[in-house]
C-alpha positions in Angstrom: 0.0 0.0 0.0 1.5 3.4 -1.0 2.2 5.8 1.8 0.4 9.1 1.8 3.6 11.0 2.3 4.8 9.9 -1.2 1.6 11.0 -2.9 1.6 14.3 -1.0 5.2 14.9 -1.9 4.5 14.4 -5.7 1.6 16.8 -5.5 3.7 19.4 -3.7 6.4 19.1 -6.4 3.8 19.6 -9.2 2.2 22.5 -7.4 5.7 24.1 -7.0 6.4 23.6 -10.7 3.1 25.1 -11.7 3.7 28.1 -9.4 7.2 28.6 -10.8 5.9 28.4 -14.4 3.2 30.9 -13.6 5.6 33.3 -12.0 8.1 33.0 -14.9 5.4 33.6 -17.5 4.1 36.6 -15.6 7.6 38.1 -15.4 8.2 37.5 -19.1 5.0 39.2 -20.0 5.5 42.2 -17.8 9.0 42.8 -19.3 7.8 42.5 -22.8 6.7 46.1 -22.9 3.7 47.7 -24.5 3.5 49.3 -27.9 2.4 52.9 -28.0 0.7 54.7 -30.9 4.1 56.3 -31.7 5.7 52.9 -32.0 2.9 51.8 -34.4 3.3 55.0 -36.4 7.0 54.5 -36.6 6.6 51.0 -37.9 4.1 52.1 -40.5 6.5 54.8 -41.6 9.3 52.3 -41.9 7.1 49.9 -43.9 6.1 52.7 -46.3 9.7 53.8 -46.6 10.9 50.2 -47.4 8.2 50.0 -50.1 8.8 53.5 -51.4 10.5 52.2 -54.6 7.4 50.2 -55.4 5.1 53.1 -54.5 7.2 55.5 -56.7 7.0 53.1 -59.6 3.3 52.7 -59.3 2.7 56.5 -59.0 4.9 57.1 -62.1 2.9 54.5 -64.0 -0.3 56.1 -63.0 0.9 59.6 -64.0 2.1 58.2 -67.4 -1.3 56.7 -68.0 -3.1 59.9 -67.1 -0.7 61.9 -69.3 -1.5 59.5 -72.2 -5.3 59.8 -71.6 -5.0 63.6 -71.5 -3.0 63.8 -74.7 -5.4 61.5 -76.5 -8.4 63.4 -75.2 -6.9 66.7 -76.3 -6.5 65.2 -79.8 -10.1 64.1 -79.9 -11.3 67.5 -78.9 -9.1 69.2 -81.5 -10.5 66.8 -84.2 -14.0 67.4 -83.0 -13.4 71.2 -83.3 -12.0 70.8 -86.8 -15.1 68.7 -87.8 -17.4 71.3 -86.4 -15.7 74.0 -88.4 -15.9 72.0 -91.6 -19.5 71.1 -91.0 -20.4 74.8 -90.5 -18.6 75.7 -93.8 -20.4 73.0 -95.6 -23.8 74.2 -94.3 -22.9 77.8 -95.1 -23.3 79.2 -91.7 
């Protein structure tokens, strides 16, 4: 028959281990530090800066496309104006 002192000793060891782990986790979490809004903003700035080459290329591509659309639109308007003038001359107005 097992003695009660042996079982009590095992429980005491496991309780001690559990308390030690809980204290260790608590200390680790308390020393981890919290992030402030400034830390988050700094991280965002660093991420944007690291991707700035990609952002610049994308912006340049968009500007080139807008420039092309503007030039083509200007040509269409000039052609429409020329057609309007010719139409007025043909009608005799």
